[in-house]
ZADO-1210 file (C-alpha; in nm, 4 decimals, padded with zeros to 6 digits):
<atoms>
<atom x="15.7903" y="17.9466" z="05.4568" code="MET" pos="1"/>
<atom x="15.9261" y="18.1997" z="05.2583" code="SER" pos="2"/>
<atom x="16.2538" y="18.4164" z="05.2446" code="ALA" pos="3"/>
<atom x="16.1102" y="18.7065" z="05.3878" code="GLY" pos="4"/>
<atom x="15.9994" y="18.4764" z="05.7026" code="GLY" pos="5"/>
<atom x="15.6197" y="18.4599" z="05.5919" code="GLU" pos="6"/>
<atom x="15.4060" y="18.1619" z="05.5253" code="ALA" pos="7"/>
<atom x="15.3770" y="18.0623" z="05.1595" code="ALA" pos="8"/>
<atom x="15.0718" y="18.0712" z="05.0103" code="PRO" pos="9"/>
<atom x="14.8445" y="17.7533" z="04.9983" code="ALA" pos="10"/>
<atom x="14.8320" y="17.5862" z="04.6629" code="PRO" pos="11"/>
<atom x="14.5119" y="17.6593" z="04.4888" code="ALA" pos="12"/>
<atom x="14.2017" y="17.4263" z="04.5757" code="GLN" pos="13"/>
<atom x="14.0058" y="17.2985" z="04.3095" code="VAL" pos="14"/>
<atom x="13.6112" y="17.3442" z="04.3908" code="PRO" pos="15"/>
<atom x="13.4373" y="17.0177" z="04.3897" code="LEU" pos="16"/>
<atom x="13.0890" y="16.9732" z="04.2870" code="MET" pos="17"/>
<atom x="12.8639" y="16.6825" z="04.3498" code="ALA" pos="18"/>
<atom x="12.8284" y="16.4160" z="04.0577" code="CYS" pos="19"/>
<atom x="12.5685" y="16.5530" z="03.8307" code="ARG" pos="20"/>
<atom x="12.2449" y="16.3075" z="03.8643" code="PRO" pos="21"/>
<atom x="12.2035" y="16.0604" z="03.5592" code="GLY" pos="22"/>
<atom x="12.5559" y="16.1413" z="03.4146" code="CYS" pos="23"/>
<atom x="12.8304" y="15.8165" z="03.4787" code="GLY" pos="24"/>
<atom x="13.0733" y="16.0286" z="03.2409" code="ALA" pos="25"/>
<atom x="13.3422" y="15.9153" z="03.4266" code="CYS" pos="26"/>
<atom x="13.2304" y="15.5600" z="03.4502" code="CYS" pos="27"/>
<atom x="13.2133" y="15.5375" z="03.0574" code="ILE" pos="28"/>
<atom x="13.4404" y="15.7872" z="02.8895" code="ALA" pos="29"/>
<atom x="13.8027" y="15.6956" z="03.0492" code="PRO" pos="30"/>
<atom x="13.9653" y="15.3886" z="03.0429" code="SER" pos="31"/>
<atom x="14.0731" y="15.2164" z="03.2977" code="ILE" pos="32"/>
<atom x="14.3800" y="14.9639" z="03.3334" code="SER" pos="33"/>
<atom x="14.3414" y="14.7953" z="03.6683" code="THR" pos="34"/>
<atom x="14.0785" y="14.5054" z="03.7109" code="PRO" pos="35"/>
<atom x="13.6910" y="14.6011" z="03.7887" code="ILE" pos="36"/>
<atom x="13.4909" y="14.3339" z="03.9674" code="PRO" pos="37"/>
<atom x="13.3299" y="14.1712" z="03.6053" code="GLY" pos="38"/>
<atom x="13.6243" y="14.3151" z="03.4194" code="MET" pos="39"/>
<atom x="13.9238" y="14.1458" z="03.5374" code="PRO" pos="40"/>
<atom x="14.1231" y="14.3743" z="03.2381" code="HIS" pos="41"/>
<atom x="13.9884" y="14.6765" z="03.2996" code="GLY" pos="42"/>
<atom x="13.7918" y="14.8475" z="03.0695" code="LYS" pos="43"/>
<atom x="13.8616" y="15.0562" z="02.7329" code="PRO" pos="44"/>
<atom x="13.7907" y="15.4181" z="02.7181" code="ALA" pos="45"/>
<atom x="13.4536" y="15.4498" z="02.5751" code="GLY" pos="46"/>
<atom x="13.2743" y="15.1587" z="02.6921" code="ILE" pos="47"/>
<atom x="13.0540" y="15.1521" z="03.0434" code="PRO" pos="48"/>
<atom x="13.1671" y="14.9767" z="03.3197" code="CYS" pos="49"/>
<atom x="12.9527" y="14.6952" z="03.4263" code="VAL" pos="50"/>
<atom x="12.9295" y="14.8584" z="03.7418" code="GLN" pos="51"/>
<atom x="12.7291" y="15.1495" z="03.6264" code="LEU" pos="52"/>
<atom x="12.3773" y="15.1044" z="03.7339" code="ARG" pos="53"/>
<atom x="12.0855" y="15.2049" z="03.4607" code="PRO" pos="54"/>
<atom x="12.0557" y="15.5096" z="03.7371" code="ASP" pos="55"/>
<atom x="12.4481" y="15.5964" z="03.6118" code="TYR" pos="56"/>
<atom x="12.5677" y="15.5659" z="03.9153" code="ARG" pos="57"/>
<atom x="12.8613" y="15.3312" z="04.0339" code="CYS" pos="58"/>
<atom x="12.7773" y="15.0145" z="04.2248" code="ALA" pos="59"/>
<atom x="13.0758" y="14.9982" z="04.3972" code="LEU" pos="60"/>
<atom x="13.1225" y="15.3486" z="04.5216" code="PHE" pos="61"/>
<atom x="13.2427" y="15.3611" z="04.8502" code="GLY" pos="62"/>
<atom x="13.3414" y="14.9921" z="04.8389" code="ARG" pos="63"/>
<atom x="13.6607" y="14.8903" z="04.8716" code="PRO" pos="64"/>
<atom x="13.6631" y="14.6575" z="04.5415" code="GLU" pos="65"/>
<atom x="13.6147" y="15.0026" z="04.3341" code="ARG" pos="66"/>
<atom x="13.9235" y="15.0705" z="04.1441" code="PRO" pos="67"/>
<atom x="14.1899" y="15.3419" z="04.3033" code="ALA" pos="68"/>
<atom x="14.2170" y="15.5289" z="03.9655" code="VAL" pos="69"/>
<atom x="13.7844" y="15.5581" z="04.0267" code="CYS" pos="70"/>
<atom x="13.8267" y="15.6577" z="04.4072" code="ALA" pos="71"/>
<atom x="14.0626" y="15.9436" z="04.3173" code="SER" pos="72"/>
<atom x="13.8082" y="16.1128" z="04.0661" code="LEU" pos="73"/>
<atom x="13.6775" y="16.4059" z="04.1977" code="ARG" pos="74"/>
<atom x="13.4004" y="16.6186" z="04.0167" code="PRO" pos="75"/>
<atom x="13.4799" y="16.9215" z="03.9414" code="THR" pos="76"/>
<atom x="13.2931" y="17.1976" z="03.7216" code="GLU" pos="77"/>
<atom x="13.6130" y="17.1616" z="03.4747" code="THR" pos="78"/>
<atom x="13.6129" y="16.7892" z="03.4177" code="MET" pos="79"/>
<atom x="13.2223" y="16.7639" z="03.4185" code="CYS" pos="80"/>
<atom x="13.1097" y="17.1075" z="03.2487" code="GLY" pos="81"/>
<atom x="12.7646" y="17.1922" z="03.2492" code="ASN" pos="82"/>
<atom x="12.6204" y="16.8942" z="03.1072" code="ILE" pos="83"/>
<atom x="12.6602" y="16.5205" z="03.0705" code="ARG" pos="84"/>
<atom x="12.7971" y="16.5776" z="02.6891" code="ASP" pos="85"/>
<atom x="13.0302" y="16.8220" z="02.8040" code="GLU" pos="86"/>
<atom x="13.1885" y="16.5415" z="03.0548" code="ALA" pos="87"/>
<atom x="13.1927" y="16.2981" z="02.7990" code="LEU" pos="88"/>
<atom x="13.3710" y="16.5253" z="02.5624" code="ALA" pos="89"/>
<atom x="13.6008" y="16.6088" z="02.8531" code="HIS" pos="90"/>
<atom x="13.6896" y="16.3404" z="02.9650" code="LEU" pos="91"/>
<atom x="13.7264" y="16.1779" z="02.6226" code="ALA" pos="92"/>
<atom x="13.9698" y="16.4350" z="02.5045" code="GLY" pos="93"/>
<atom x="14.1957" y="16.3708" z="02.8049" code="LEU" pos="94"/>
<atom x="14.1572" y="15.9948" z="02.6995" code="GLU" pos="95"/>
<atom x="14.3289" y="16.0841" z="02.3983" code="LEU" pos="96"/>
<atom x="14.5977" y="16.2947" z="02.5608" code="ALA" pos="97"/>
<atom x="14.7174" y="16.0684" z="02.7888" code="THR" pos="98"/>
<atom x="14.7257" y="15.7528" z="02.5442" code="ARG" pos="99"/>
<atom x="15.0861" y="15.5842" z="02.5274" code="PRO" pos="100"/>
</atoms>
């Protein structure tokens, strides 16, 4: 509640979108530091995950062995852009900006 007794406004929500068919940018651009089935040491940035199927969909989607970082990713217009190349560029930029 605010000082005046009324409820505080809810935080702004980022609108989610459906994954773009044939994209897979989030399975390629970021590094993953936790184990992935078939990649016990995670994966480096820019390398496709071994779980990325030929149709650019995750073979582990919805499964418990999917890494938590992957399960927490949610497609948004900001992250995914209008085309796959924009998504790859945006995620690669985030990877560079968050390197230790």
